[in-house]
C-alpha positions as CSV (number, residue, x, y, z in Angstrom):
1,M,88.1,98.9,52.7
2,T,85.1,100.5,52.7
3,E,83.0,102.6,55.5
4,T,79.2,102.5,56.1
5,E,78.2,105.3,57.8
6,T,76.3,105.3,61.1
7,D,72.4,106.3,60.3
8,Q,70.9,108.6,62.4
9,D,67.1,106.5,62.5
10,G,66.0,105.3,65.7
11,A,68.5,107.2,67.8
12,E,66.8,106.5,71.0
13,M,67.0,102.9,70.2
14,R,69.6,101.1,72.5
15,G,71.0,97.5,72.9
16,Y,69.8,94.6,71.3
17,A,67.5,96.1,69.3
18,R,69.6,98.9,68.0
19,I,72.3,96.3,66.8
20,Q,69.6,95.0,65.3
21,S,68.8,97.1,62.9
22,Y,71.8,97.4,61.2
23,L,71.5,93.2,60.4
24,K,69.9,94.0,57.1
25,T,72.9,96.3,56.1
26,L,75.9,93.9,56.8
27,D,76.7,90.8,54.2
28,S,79.3,88.3,55.0
29,S,82.4,90.7,54.1
30,P,85.7,90.2,57.2
31,G,85.9,94.1,58.4
32,V,86.1,95.8,62.0
33,Y,83.1,96.6,63.9
34,R,82.6,99.5,66.0
35,M,80.1,99.7,68.7
36,L,79.2,103.6,70.3
37,D,77.3,104.9,73.1
38,S,75.0,108.2,72.8
39,E,77.6,110.2,73.1
40,S,79.4,108.9,70.2
41,R,82.4,107.7,72.6
42,V,83.8,104.5,70.9
43,L,82.9,101.2,73.6
44,Y,84.4,98.7,71.6
45,V,86.4,97.6,68.4
46,G,85.9,94.1,67.3
47,K,86.9,92.2,64.3
48,A,85.4,89.5,62.3
49,R,85.4,87.1,59.7
50,N,81.8,87.4,59.1
51,L,80.9,90.9,59.8
52,K,76.8,90.0,59.4
53,A,77.6,86.4,61.2
54,R,79.4,88.1,64.5
55,V,76.8,91.3,64.6
56,S,73.8,89.0,65.0
57,N,75.3,87.4,68.3
58,Y,75.1,90.9,70.0
59,S,71.7,91.4,68.9
60,R,69.6,89.1,70.6
61,P,69.8,87.7,74.4
62,G,72.1,85.3,75.3
63,P,74.8,83.6,77.6
64,H,76.8,87.1,77.4
65,S,79.4,87.7,80.2
66,P,78.1,90.7,82.3
67,R,80.9,93.0,80.6
68,I,79.5,92.0,77.2
69,A,75.8,92.8,78.2
70,R,76.8,96.0,79.8
71,M,78.6,97.3,76.9
72,I,75.4,95.7,74.5
73,S,72.7,98.2,76.9
74,E,75.1,101.4,75.8
75,T,75.9,100.9,72.6
76,A,73.5,103.7,70.3
77,S,75.6,103.1,67.3
78,M,77.7,101.3,65.3
79,M,80.4,101.7,62.8
80,F,81.6,99.1,60.2
81,L,84.8,98.5,57.9
82,T,85.1,95.7,55.5
83,T,88.5,94.3,54.5
84,R,89.8,91.9,51.5
85,T,90.8,89.6,54.2
86,E,90.4,88.5,57.7
87,T,94.6,89.4,58.6
88,E,93.9,92.5,57.6
89,A,90.8,93.0,60.0
90,L,93.0,91.6,62.7
91,L,95.7,94.4,61.6
92,L,93.1,97.1,61.3
93,E,91.7,96.3,64.8
94,Q,94.8,97.0,66.9
95,N,95.2,99.7,65.6
96,L,92.4,101.2,66.8
97,I,92.2,100.0,70.1
98,K,95.1,101.6,70.5
99,Q,94.1,104.9,68.9
100,L,90.8,104.8,70.4
101,K,91.2,103.5,73.5
102,P,87.8,101.6,73.8
103,R,86.5,101.4,77.8
104,Y,85.6,97.5,77.0
105,N,88.4,96.1,75.1
106,V,91.7,94.7,77.0
107,L,94.1,97.0,75.9
108,L,98.3,97.7,76.4
109,R,99.2,100.6,78.8
110,D,102.5,100.7,78.4
111,D,104.0,101.6,75.2
112,K,107.3,101.9,75.6
113,S,110.1,100.8,73.0
114,F,112.3,98.9,74.2
115,P,116.3,99.6,73.4
116,N,118.8,97.4,71.0
117,I,122.9,97.7,70.8
118,L,123.9,99.1,67.9
119,I,127.2,98.4,65.9
120,S,127.3,101.6,63.2
121,R,128.4,100.6,59.6
122,E,129.0,104.3,58.8
123,H,132.9,104.9,59.9
124,A,136.0,102.9,59.3
125,F,136.0,102.0,63.0
126,P,132.4,101.8,63.5
127,Q,131.2,102.5,67.1
128,I,129.2,100.2,69.5
129,K,126.1,102.0,71.4
130,K,122.6,102.1,72.8
131,H,119.9,102.8,70.1
132,R,116.4,103.1,70.7
133,G,113.6,104.1,68.2
134,A,113.5,103.8,64.6
135,K,116.6,101.8,63.0
136,K,117.6,104.9,60.0
137,E,121.1,104.6,61.1
138,K,123.8,102.3,59.0
139,G,124.5,99.5,60.6
140,D,123.7,96.1,63.2
141,Y,120.7,96.1,65.2
142,Y,120.2,93.9,67.7
143,G,117.8,93.0,70.7
144,P,115.6,94.1,71.7
145,F,116.7,94.7,75.9
146,A,113.9,94.5,78.2
147,S,116.0,98.2,79.7
148,A,118.3,101.0,79.1
149,G,120.1,99.0,82.5
150,A,120.4,96.0,81.1
151,V,122.1,97.7,77.4
152,N,124.4,99.9,79.6
153,R,125.5,96.6,81.7
154,T,126.4,94.5,78.6
155,L,127.5,97.8,76.9
156,N,130.2,97.9,80.0
157,Q,131.6,94.5,79.7
158,L,131.5,94.1,75.8
159,Q,133.9,97.2,75.7
160,K,136.2,95.4,78.7
161,V,136.1,92.1,75.9
162,F,136.5,93.9,72.8
163,L,137.4,97.3,73.4
164,L,135.0,98.8,70.6
165,R,134.8,102.9,70.7
166,N,131.6,104.4,72.1
167,C,132.6,108.3,71.1
168,S,130.7,110.1,68.9
169,D,132.0,110.6,64.9
170,S,133.4,114.1,65.9
171,Q,135.1,113.5,68.9
172,F,136.2,110.9,67.2
173,E,137.5,112.8,64.6
174,T,138.6,115.3,67.1
175,R,140.9,113.5,69.3
176,T,144.7,114.2,69.7
177,R,145.7,111.9,72.6
178,P,143.6,108.6,74.0
179,C,140.4,109.3,76.3
180,L,140.3,108.1,79.8
181,L,138.2,104.5,78.7
182,F,141.8,103.6,76.8
183,Q,143.6,105.0,80.3
184,I,140.9,102.1,81.7
185,K,141.1,99.6,79.1
186,R,137.5,100.1,77.9
187,C,138.4,101.3,74.4
188,S,141.7,100.5,72.1
189,A,141.9,104.2,70.6
190,P,141.4,103.5,67.2
191,C,141.3,107.4,67.1
192,V,144.9,108.0,67.5
193,G,146.0,105.3,65.5
194,Y,147.0,103.3,68.7
195,I,145.1,99.6,66.4
196,S,145.1,99.0,62.5
197,A,141.9,99.1,60.8
198,A,142.7,95.0,60.2
199,D,142.9,94.4,64.2
200,Y,139.5,96.7,64.7
201,A,137.4,95.1,62.0
202,Q,138.0,91.8,64.1
203,S,137.3,93.0,67.8
204,V,134.4,94.4,65.4
205,S,133.6,91.2,63.9
206,D,134.2,89.1,66.9
207,A,131.9,91.8,69.0
208,A,129.0,90.6,66.1
209,Q,129.6,86.7,66.9
210,F,129.2,87.5,70.7
211,L,125.7,89.3,70.2
212,S,124.6,86.9,67.5
213,G,125.3,83.9,70.0
214,R,128.1,82.1,68.6
215,T,130.2,82.4,72.0
216,T,132.2,79.7,72.0
217,K,134.5,80.6,69.4
218,I,135.6,83.8,70.7
219,Q,136.8,82.0,74.0
220,E,138.9,79.6,71.9
221,T,140.7,82.2,70.5
222,L,141.0,84.2,72.8
223,A,142.1,81.5,74.9
224,A,144.4,80.6,72.9
225,Q,145.7,83.8,71.5
226,M,146.5,84.3,76.0
227,A,148.4,80.5,75.8
228,E,150.6,82.1,73.1
229,A,151.8,85.4,74.7
230,S,152.2,83.2,78.2
231,E,154.5,81.2,76.2
232,A,156.2,84.2,74.5
233,M,156.5,86.1,78.3
234,E,154.0,89.5,77.1
235,F,152.6,89.0,80.2
236,E,151.2,91.9,80.3
237,R,149.2,91.6,77.3
238,A,148.5,87.4,78.7
239,A,147.1,89.4,81.7
240,A,145.5,91.7,79.2
241,L,143.0,88.6,77.6
242,R,143.1,86.8,80.7
243,D,140.6,90.1,81.8
244,R,138.7,90.3,78.6
245,I,137.7,86.2,79.2
246,R,136.7,87.1,81.9
247,A,134.3,90.0,80.9
248,L,133.0,87.9,78.7
249,T,132.2,84.9,81.0
250,Q,130.5,87.9,83.6
251,V,127.9,89.0,80.2
252,Q,126.8,85.0,80.0
253,S,126.7,84.9,83.8
254,S,124.7,88.2,84.5
255,Q,122.1,87.2,81.9
256,G,120.7,84.6,84.2
257,I,119.2,81.6,82.3
258,N,120.3,81.1,78.5
259,P,118.4,78.4,76.8
260,R,120.3,76.1,74.4
261,S,117.5,75.2,72.1
262,T,115.9,78.6,71.7
263,A,117.8,80.8,69.8
264,E,115.1,83.8,68.9
265,A,111.9,84.2,70.7
266,D,109.8,86.0,73.1
267,V,108.8,84.2,75.9
268,I,104.7,86.0,77.3
269,A,103.6,84.5,80.6
270,L,100.0,86.1,81.8
271,H,98.5,85.5,84.8
272,V,95.3,87.1,86.5
273,E,94.0,87.6,89.5
274,N,91.3,89.7,91.3
275,G,90.3,91.0,88.4
276,Q,94.0,92.4,87.7
277,A,96.2,90.8,85.0
278,C,100.4,91.0,84.9
279,V,101.6,90.1,81.1
280,Q,106.0,89.1,81.9
281,V,108.0,89.2,78.7
282,F,111.2,87.5,78.4
283,F,113.3,88.6,75.2
284,I,115.2,85.4,74.1
285,R,117.7,86.3,70.8
286,A,120.9,84.6,70.0
287,N,120.4,82.1,72.6
288,Q,121.1,84.6,75.5
289,N,118.1,85.7,78.0
290,W,117.9,89.9,76.9
291,G,115.6,90.5,80.1
292,N,112.5,91.1,80.8
293,H,109.7,93.4,81.0
294,D,106.2,93.1,83.1
295,F,103.0,94.4,81.5
296,Y,99.5,95.6,83.3
297,P,97.1,95.7,81.1
298,R,93.4,97.1,81.6
299,I,91.0,93.7,81.9
300,S,87.7,94.2,83.4
301,G,88.3,90.5,85.2
302,D,85.4,88.6,83.1
303,E,87.3,87.8,79.6
304,D,88.7,84.6,78.9
305,M,92.5,83.8,79.1
306,A,92.4,83.0,75.6
307,E,91.3,86.8,74.7
308,V,93.5,88.4,77.1
309,M,96.6,86.6,75.5
310,E,95.4,87.7,72.2
311,A,94.8,91.2,72.9
312,F,98.1,91.9,74.2
313,V,100.5,89.8,71.3
314,G,98.1,92.0,68.6
315,Q,98.6,95.3,70.6
316,F,102.4,94.4,72.0
317,Y,103.4,93.8,68.1
318,Q,101.6,97.0,66.8
319,T,104.7,98.8,66.7
320,R,107.5,96.1,67.2
321,E,109.2,93.6,64.6
322,P,108.0,90.2,66.0
323,P,111.0,87.4,66.4
324,R,110.5,84.1,64.5
325,M,109.2,82.5,67.6
326,L,106.2,83.8,70.6
327,L,106.2,80.8,73.0
328,L,103.3,81.7,75.3
329,S,101.6,80.4,78.3
330,H,98.4,80.3,77.0
331,G,97.0,79.8,73.6
332,L,95.3,82.7,71.3
333,D,91.6,81.9,69.8
334,N,93.2,83.0,66.4
335,E,96.3,81.5,66.4
336,D,96.9,81.1,62.5
337,L,95.4,84.4,62.0
338,M,97.6,85.9,64.4
339,A,100.6,84.3,62.6
340,D,99.7,84.8,59.7
341,A,99.3,88.5,60.7
342,L,102.8,88.9,62.7
343,A,104.4,87.2,59.5
344,E,102.8,90.1,57.4
345,K,104.4,92.5,59.4
346,A,107.8,90.9,60.0
347,G,108.1,89.6,56.1
348,R,109.0,86.0,57.2
349,K,107.5,83.2,59.5
350,V,106.5,83.7,63.1
351,E,105.9,80.6,65.1
352,I,103.2,80.6,67.7
353,L,104.3,77.8,70.3
354,V,102.4,76.9,74.0
355,P,105.2,74.2,74.8
356,Q,104.0,71.6,77.2
357,R,107.2,70.1,78.2
358,G,110.9,70.9,77.4
359,E,113.0,73.8,77.7
360,K,110.5,76.4,76.0
361,A,107.8,74.8,78.7
362,E,110.4,75.7,81.1
363,L,111.2,78.9,80.2
364,V,107.0,79.5,79.9
365,S,106.9,78.6,83.7
366,G,109.7,81.1,84.8
367,A,107.9,83.5,83.0
368,Q,104.1,82.4,84.3
369,R,106.3,82.0,88.2
370,N,107.5,86.6,87.6
371,A,104.0,87.3,86.4
372,R,102.5,85.7,89.6
373,E,104.7,87.5,91.6
374,S,104.9,90.9,90.3
375,L,101.0,91.1,90.0
376,G,101.5,90.3,93.7
377,R,103.9,92.9,94.4
378,R,101.9,95.5,91.8
379,M,98.1,94.5,94.0
380,A,100.0,95.2,97.7
381,E,101.3,98.3,96.5
382,G,97.9,99.2,94.7
383,A,96.1,98.7,98.3
384,A,98.6,100.8,100.5
385,Q,98.3,103.5,96.9
386,S,94.8,103.5,98.4
387,K,94.9,103.5,101.3
388,L,97.0,106.8,101.3
389,L,94.4,108.5,98.6
390,R,91.7,107.7,101.2
391,G,94.0,109.8,103.5
392,L,94.4,112.1,101.7
393,A,90.7,112.8,101.3
394,E,90.5,112.7,104.8
395,A,93.3,115.2,105.3
396,F,91.8,117.8,102.8
397,D,88.3,116.9,103.3
398,L,87.7,115.7,99.8
399,D,84.4,113.7,98.5
400,A,86.0,111.3,97.8
401,P,89.9,109.8,97.4
402,P,91.6,111.7,94.3
403,R,92.1,109.2,90.9
404,R,94.0,111.7,89.3
405,I,96.1,114.2,91.6
406,E,97.9,117.3,89.0
407,V,101.0,119.0,90.8
408,Y,102.5,121.7,89.4
409,D,105.9,123.9,89.8
410,N,107.9,126.4,88.3
411,S,112.0,126.5,87.6
412,H,113.9,129.6,85.9
413,I,116.9,131.1,87.0
414,Q,116.3,134.7,87.8
415,G,113.2,134.9,85.1
416,T,115.5,133.3,82.3
417,N,114.8,129.9,80.5
418,A,111.0,129.8,82.9
419,V,109.5,126.8,82.5
420,G,106.3,125.3,84.1
421,A,105.2,121.5,85.3
422,M,102.3,119.2,85.7
423,I,102.7,115.7,86.8
424,V,99.8,113.2,87.3
425,A,99.4,110.7,90.7
426,G,96.7,108.3,91.2
427,P,96.2,104.5,92.3
428,D,98.6,103.7,89.9
429,G,101.5,105.9,91.3
430,F,102.9,108.5,89.3
431,E,101.0,108.4,85.5
432,K,104.7,109.5,83.6
433,G,102.6,109.5,80.2
434,Q,100.4,112.2,81.3
435,Y,103.4,114.6,82.8
436,R,102.9,118.0,80.5
437,K,106.1,120.9,80.1
438,F,105.0,124.5,79.5
439,N,107.2,127.1,78.1
440,I,106.7,130.0,79.9
441,K,105.5,132.9,76.9
442,G,103.8,135.4,78.4
443,D,105.8,138.8,77.3
444,S,104.0,140.7,80.5
445,I,105.3,139.1,83.1
446,T,108.3,139.9,85.5
447,P,111.3,137.9,85.3
448,G,111.2,135.8,88.3
449,D,107.3,136.6,88.6
450,D,105.9,133.1,89.9
451,F,102.5,134.0,90.4
452,G,102.8,135.3,87.1
453,M,104.3,132.3,85.7
454,M,101.9,129.7,87.8
455,K,98.6,132.2,86.6
456,E,99.6,131.0,82.4
457,V,100.7,127.5,83.0
458,L,96.9,126.7,84.8
459,T,95.2,129.5,82.6
460,R,96.4,126.9,79.5
461,R,95.5,124.1,81.3
462,F,92.0,124.2,81.9
463,Q,91.4,126.1,78.7
464,R,92.4,122.7,76.8
465,L,90.1,120.8,79.1
466,L,87.5,123.2,78.8
467,K,87.6,122.6,75.1
468,E,88.8,119.5,74.7
469,D,86.5,117.6,77.5
470,P,84.0,120.3,78.4
471,D,81.8,117.3,80.0
472,R,84.8,116.0,81.9
473,T,84.4,112.0,80.7
474,G,87.9,111.7,79.5
475,G,89.3,111.1,82.6
476,T,92.0,114.0,81.9
477,W,90.2,116.1,84.5
478,P,92.0,116.1,88.2
479,D,90.0,115.6,91.5
480,L,92.8,117.6,93.2
481,L,95.3,120.2,92.5
482,L,98.5,121.0,94.8
483,I,100.0,124.1,94.2
484,D,104.2,124.8,94.8
485,G,103.6,127.8,97.0
486,G,101.4,129.1,100.2
487,A,98.3,131.7,100.5
488,G,99.4,134.0,97.3
489,Q,99.7,131.1,94.8
490,V,96.4,129.3,96.0
491,S,95.3,133.1,95.4
492,A,96.6,133.3,92.1
493,V,95.0,130.0,91.2
494,Q,91.8,130.5,92.1
495,E,91.7,133.7,90.7
496,I,91.6,132.0,87.8
497,M,89.7,129.3,88.1
498,D,87.3,131.9,88.9
499,E,87.4,133.6,85.4
500,L,86.8,130.3,83.8
501,G,84.3,129.7,85.4
502,V,85.9,126.1,87.5
503,E,84.4,126.0,90.4
504,D,84.5,122.5,91.9
505,V,87.7,121.0,91.4
506,P,90.1,121.5,95.1
507,M,92.9,122.8,95.2
508,V,95.8,122.7,97.9
509,G,99.0,124.4,98.2
510,V,102.1,123.0,99.8
511,A,103.8,125.8,101.6
512,K,107.9,125.1,103.7
513,G,106.4,126.3,107.1
514,V,108.3,129.0,108.3
515,D,111.4,127.4,108.6
516,R,111.0,126.3,105.0
517,D,111.8,122.5,106.4
518,H,111.2,119.6,105.5
519,G,108.3,118.0,107.6
520,K,106.8,121.5,108.9
521,E,105.0,121.8,105.5
522,E,102.1,124.1,105.7
523,F,98.7,123.7,103.9
524,H,96.8,126.0,102.3
525,R,93.3,125.8,100.9
526,P,91.2,128.7,99.5
527,G,89.7,131.2,102.3
528,E,90.4,128.9,105.4
529,R,93.4,128.5,107.7
530,P,96.5,127.1,107.1
531,F,97.4,123.7,108.5
532,A,99.7,121.3,109.2
533,L,100.2,117.1,109.5
534,Q,101.7,115.1,111.9
535,R,105.6,115.5,111.1
536,N,105.3,111.5,111.2
537,D,102.0,111.2,109.1
538,P,101.8,109.1,106.1
539,V,99.6,111.3,104.2
540,L,102.4,113.9,104.7
541,Y,105.3,111.7,103.3
542,F,102.7,111.2,100.3
543,V,102.2,114.8,99.8
544,Q,106.3,115.4,100.0
545,R,107.0,112.9,97.6
546,M,104.2,114.5,94.9
547,R,106.1,117.8,95.7
548,D,109.6,116.7,94.9
549,E,108.9,114.6,91.7
550,A,107.0,118.2,90.8
551,H,109.8,120.3,91.6
552,R,112.7,116.7,89.7
553,F,110.2,117.1,86.8
554,A,110.3,121.2,86.5
555,I,114.1,121.7,87.0
556,G,114.9,118.7,84.7
557,T,112.5,120.5,82.2
558,H,114.6,123.7,82.3
559,R,117.7,122.4,82.7
560,A,117.2,120.7,79.0
561,K,115.7,124.3,77.8
562,R,118.5,126.4,79.4
563,A,121.2,123.8,77.7
564,K,119.1,124.0,74.4
565,A,119.7,127.8,74.5
566,V,123.2,127.5,75.3
567,G,123.8,125.4,71.8
568,A,121.6,128.7,70.1
569,T,123.2,130.8,67.5
570,P,122.1,133.4,64.9
571,L,122.4,131.2,62.8
572,D,119.5,128.8,63.9
573,D,117.3,131.5,62.4
574,V,118.4,131.4,59.2
575,P,116.4,130.1,56.3
576,G,117.1,126.4,54.8
577,V,120.2,126.3,57.7
578,G,120.4,123.1,59.5
579,A,122.0,121.4,62.2
580,T,124.7,120.0,59.8
581,R,125.3,123.5,57.5
582,K,125.6,124.8,60.8
583,R,128.4,122.7,61.8
584,A,129.9,123.0,59.0
585,L,129.4,126.8,58.9
586,L,131.1,127.1,62.6
587,Q,133.6,124.6,62.0
588,H,135.0,126.8,58.5
589,F,134.8,130.4,60.8
590,G,134.8,129.7,64.2
591,S,131.7,131.4,65.8
592,A,128.4,132.5,65.1
593,K,129.8,136.3,64.6
594,A,132.5,135.5,62.1
595,V,130.0,133.9,59.9
596,S,127.8,137.2,60.3
597,R,130.9,138.9,59.2
598,A,132.2,136.7,56.2
599,N,131.9,138.3,52.8
600,L,129.8,136.1,50.1
601,S,132.7,134.3,48.7
602,D,133.9,132.9,51.8
603,L,130.6,131.6,52.3
604,K,130.4,129.8,48.4
605,A,133.9,128.2,50.2
606,V,132.5,126.3,52.9
607,E,132.1,123.0,52.2
608,G,127.9,121.9,51.5
609,I,127.2,125.4,51.0
610,S,125.3,126.1,47.8
611,D,126.4,129.1,45.8
612,S,122.3,130.0,45.9
613,M,122.5,128.9,49.9
614,A,125.9,131.6,51.0
615,E,123.3,134.7,49.1
616,T,120.7,133.3,51.8
617,I,123.0,133.3,54.7
618,Y,124.9,136.8,53.6
619,N,121.7,138.5,52.9
620,F,120.2,137.7,56.1
621,F,123.2,139.3,57.9
622,H,123.4,142.3,55.4
623,E,119.7,143.2,54.9
624,G,119.8,146.9,54.6
625,G,123.0,147.5,54.6
């Protein structure tokens, strides 16, 4: 892979002439090209089977869409990466789009991960649990599920059917009597020997079969066991088996459509309307529907459906393992190339289909209906949100409806574990990926000094903005600041803004008013008298929702910090002592204080603590004496 450096000759040239100047340096290699504007911001990332032929299409006027014509006119320079194969170029293109987020590419904005169910295999009595993230733990993974709710519902029913434990290994080892889950018939209590290892292993095997789609055999086995128990007049056992069969049936019915002929596939359907797009993804695994999720990729509106679908598929599987089959509502421009790229990522064949009839076509049709309805709801919500933003601009005398509102709040208990929180709202509602937390660091701040904490948070926030985006072109500068507090907080923030030379970001303090009553909020602006909105004004409700969301986020961040601090011990500061060694030391000695007083020979006796580590721990607590 090689890169051609952007030259600086003819820096004033833009558009067709500038692009044409690169043709003499290119050959017919496959690769990736980047188009940049005069500020070296990436406008577009594309791939090519033949770089010279592809770039030449941009070098002369032709039947370009308005989007492409605008992009060409803004192009001041280009960069090129050659690759060995076109498949490699496709993978690199999607990686660069995700990193650089170019303005003229279709962009998948939601990069969430999806949870799985894990049956762990590191213990004699395996645990069943929800898992999200890298698959580092040994065990069998089943998924993805579309949401944590879908996993939790399935786990809840599976516990009723198979009675597998969900407690951690450490909890399992320390139990002396069954927990509540045994009492409510959700666990077979292997922790205290109420089930043999062989019988528990059979339950694990049955659960794995169910999650692999082999449900008929399990139901037949449970039904036969229930009949045997009834004949033997073991009515309590028969009733328990009946409840397990009922729970198993409930799992299957809650999954909706369970296709007979489609064992493993992602069903991906696209709907575009009024310059907006919605993609619905249904996850089919083990002939079962494991839920769906909607995505709203950023488009300009003049892309064709194949371009949007190809961009979505490429970016969606950039960080996810593809299934054996993709069922799409629209074909791709480079279907074979995408299949090769996904197969290379998965290490096995990946089939891409646009079904026209039969069960697979029905699955796609259902997903497309969901995409159309979801986009309709989003557009209605967007219209309502736009109306609220216009009302906010009118209420606070803003020049235009704000596209980015930042709301700040602090949380602490008598000054301890203090945190600042920032949430972001805009035309698409709350932008949770943009939320930020600030651990209050100022040693000079008096515990409980809300003004001082707010000053620190805003100073750090705007110093970073001035450093990273001084020209305000990155979309990270707020159009409005909402501060939780009255005139004092607003004055403190204004002082910070004056010191930093930021003069044109409007700010409003939201105070609860004389009775601290929800609905009697007063609004404070620098140099102006406070005012209130009518109690039934939708804009007031909007501000309250944003303020409450900031408070929720601040409280949650503070609680997490406090919980972490409660679990902290002097052992955290000992070099080389991580979570595993810390646990071993505490289990052996009972407390951190006992560890600090232990002699060297006792420390060496702890399992997992080497002689040299024991000396390190001993020296840490006995320096100077």
